C-alpha positions as CSV (number, residue, x, y, z in Angstrom):
1,M,0.0,0.0,0.0
2,Q,2.8,2.3,0.7
3,T,4.1,1.9,-2.8
4,S,0.8,2.9,-4.3
5,L,0.6,5.7,-1.8
6,Q,3.9,7.0,-2.9
7,H,2.8,7.0,-6.6
8,R,-0.4,8.8,-5.7
9,D,1.5,11.4,-3.7
10,I,3.7,12.2,-6.7
11,G,0.9,11.4,-9.1
12,L,2.9,9.2,-11.4
13,N,2.0,5.8,-12.7
14,E,4.4,3.4,-14.6
15,T,4.1,5.3,-17.8
16,G,4.9,8.5,-16.1
17,Q,7.9,7.0,-14.5
18,T,9.2,5.7,-17.8
19,V,8.8,9.1,-19.4
20,L,10.6,10.7,-16.5
21,T,13.5,8.2,-16.7
22,I,13.8,8.9,-20.5
23,L,13.7,12.6,-19.9
24,L,16.5,12.4,-17.3
25,L,18.6,10.3,-19.6
26,V,18.2,12.9,-22.4
27,I,19.2,15.7,-20.0
28,I,22.3,13.7,-18.9
29,L,23.3,13.0,-22.5
30,A,22.9,16.7,-23.4
31,M,25.1,17.7,-20.5
32,I,27.7,15.3,-21.5
33,A,27.7,16.6,-25.1
34,F,27.7,20.2,-23.8
35,L,30.6,19.6,-21.6
36,G,32.6,18.0,-24.4
37,I,33.0,14.6,-23.1
38,G,33.9,12.3,-26.0
39,I,31.7,9.4,-26.7
40,K,33.3,6.4,-28.5
41,T,31.2,5.0,-31.4
42,G,33.0,2.2,-33.1
43,R,36.6,3.3,-33.8
44,I,35.9,7.0,-34.4
45,S,35.3,9.3,-31.5
46,I,32.9,12.2,-31.7
47,N,34.6,15.1,-29.8
48,N,32.6,18.3,-30.2
49,G,33.7,18.8,-33.8
50,N,37.4,18.9,-32.8
51,P,39.9,17.0,-34.9
52,L,40.3,13.4,-33.9
53,P,43.1,12.7,-31.4
54,S,46.2,11.0,-32.8
55,S,45.5,8.1,-30.5
56,T,42.3,7.4,-32.4
57,V,42.7,4.4,-34.8
58,L,41.3,4.9,-38.3
59,S,40.3,2.1,-40.6
60,P,42.9,1.3,-43.3
61,D,40.6,2.8,-46.0
62,L,40.3,6.1,-44.1
63,E,44.1,6.2,-43.5
64,K,44.7,5.6,-47.2
65,R,42.2,8.4,-48.1
66,Q,43.8,10.7,-45.5
67,K,47.3,10.2,-47.0
68,E,46.0,10.8,-50.5
69,L,44.3,14.0,-49.4
70,M,47.5,15.2,-47.7
71,Q,49.5,14.5,-50.8
72,K,47.0,16.3,-52.9
73,E,47.1,19.3,-50.5
74,K,50.9,19.3,-50.7
75,K,50.8,19.3,-54.5
76,L,48.2,22.1,-54.5
77,L,50.4,24.2,-52.2
78,E,53.4,23.6,-54.6
79,L,51.2,24.6,-57.6
80,E,50.0,27.7,-55.8
81,E,53.6,28.7,-55.1
82,R,54.6,28.2,-58.7
83,L,51.6,30.2,-59.9
84,K,52.6,33.1,-57.6
85,I,56.1,33.0,-59.0
86,Q,54.8,32.9,-62.6
87,Q,52.3,35.7,-61.9
88,E,55.2,37.8,-60.6
89,Q,57.2,37.1,-63.7
90,L,54.3,37.9,-65.9
91,N,53.8,41.2,-64.0
92,R,57.5,42.1,-64.6
93,E,57.2,41.2,-68.3
94,K,54.1,43.2,-68.6
95,Q,55.8,46.2,-67.0
96,R,58.8,45.9,-69.4
97,Y,56.5,45.7,-72.4
98,L,54.5,48.7,-71.2
99,E,57.8,50.7,-70.8
100,K,59.0,49.6,-74.2
101,M,55.6,50.5,-75.8
102,Q,55.8,53.9,-74.2
103,E,59.3,54.4,-75.5
104,L,58.2,53.3,-79.0
105,L,55.1,55.6,-78.9
106,G,57.4,58.4,-77.9
107,K,59.6,57.7,-80.9
108,V,56.6,57.5,-83.2
109,E,55.4,60.9,-81.9
110,K,58.9,62.3,-82.4
111,G,59.0,60.8,-85.9
112,K,55.6,62.3,-86.6
113,E,56.8,65.7,-85.4
114,N,59.9,65.4,-87.6
115,S,57.9,64.3,-90.5
116,Q,55.5,67.3,-90.0
117,K,58.5,69.6,-89.8
118,A,60.0,68.2,-93.0
119,E,56.6,68.4,-94.7
120,A,56.2,72.0,-93.6
121,V,59.7,72.8,-94.9
122,G,58.8,71.0,-98.1
123,N,55.5,72.9,-98.3
124,R,57.4,76.2,-97.7
125,Q,59.7,75.3,-100.5
126,E,56.7,74.6,-102.7
127,N,55.1,77.9,-101.6
128,W,58.3,79.8,-102.3
129,Q,58.5,78.2,-105.8
130,Y,54.9,79.1,-106.4
131,L,55.4,82.7,-105.3
132,A,58.5,83.0,-107.4
133,K,56.7,81.7,-110.5
134,L,53.8,84.0,-109.8
135,Y,56.0,87.1,-109.4
136,S,58.0,86.1,-112.5
137,G,54.9,86.5,-114.6
138,M,54.4,90.1,-113.4
139,K,56.1,93.3,-114.6
140,P,59.3,94.1,-112.6
141,D,58.0,97.5,-111.5
142,Q,54.8,95.9,-110.1
143,V,56.8,93.3,-108.2
144,A,59.1,96.1,-106.9
145,K,56.1,98.0,-105.5
146,I,55.0,94.8,-103.7
147,F,58.5,94.0,-102.5
148,K,58.9,97.5,-101.1
149,E,56.1,96.7,-98.7
150,L,57.2,93.1,-97.9
151,D,59.9,92.3,-95.3
152,S,63.3,91.9,-96.9
153,I,63.7,88.2,-95.9
154,T,60.5,87.2,-97.7
155,A,61.5,89.3,-100.7
156,A,65.0,87.6,-100.7
157,N,63.4,84.1,-100.6
158,I,61.2,84.8,-103.6
159,L,64.0,86.5,-105.6
160,M,66.3,83.5,-105.1
161,R,63.8,81.3,-106.8
162,M,63.0,83.6,-109.7
163,G,65.0,83.4,-112.9
164,N,68.1,85.6,-113.0
165,R,66.9,87.9,-115.7
166,Q,63.5,88.6,-114.0
167,A,65.2,89.0,-110.5
168,S,67.7,91.5,-111.8
169,K,64.9,93.6,-113.3
170,V,63.0,93.6,-110.0
171,M,66.1,94.6,-108.0
172,G,66.7,97.4,-110.5
173,A,63.1,98.7,-110.0
174,L,63.4,98.6,-106.1
175,P,64.3,101.6,-104.1
176,T,68.1,101.6,-103.4
177,D,67.9,101.1,-99.6
178,K,65.5,98.1,-100.1
179,A,67.7,96.6,-102.8
180,I,70.8,97.0,-100.5
181,E,69.0,95.3,-97.6
182,I,67.9,92.3,-99.8
183,T,71.4,92.0,-101.2
184,R,72.9,91.8,-97.7
185,I,70.4,89.1,-96.7
186,L,71.3,87.1,-99.9
187,K,75.0,87.5,-99.2
188,E,75.0,86.6,-95.5
189,E,73.0,83.4,-95.5
190,R,70.8,81.5,-97.7
191,P,67.1,82.3,-96.8
192,K,65.0,79.6,-95.5
């Protein structure tokens, strides 16, 4: 009777006791897992997600697989190092090519400038020839009136490209001081 009295005091029957026992076991297991106490299952120990201790014995298949993975990892690290070295080499090569390209572009620009200067000089020569031909077709006294107003260097450049006979007639028609000035220019240096 006392047994049944005790059950009545607590209010538990056999089913309730079973549930209570299971609940206590679950709580104890949760505490063990929470505290990090390792539970052995077969040969592998579960230890709160930490790596397996070295004392743990692995199956031969797992040991073989672990060795293969370690070898692959080592090869990957070697490949990564080689890739870094090659990347550095490529960056140096790229820098050298960029510097060389800048140098060549500078030379091309300089060549363009020189070409433009040569073209301008050629154009000036053509312009001087054109003007000389134009003035050669005019009467000397008309040319002399124009040359009187032009600067002496321009007049000298045109006269040099005119035929001798026409140039001498123009010089004769110029005022004396202008003719002397043009003569000095022609004597000192060849006009450009």
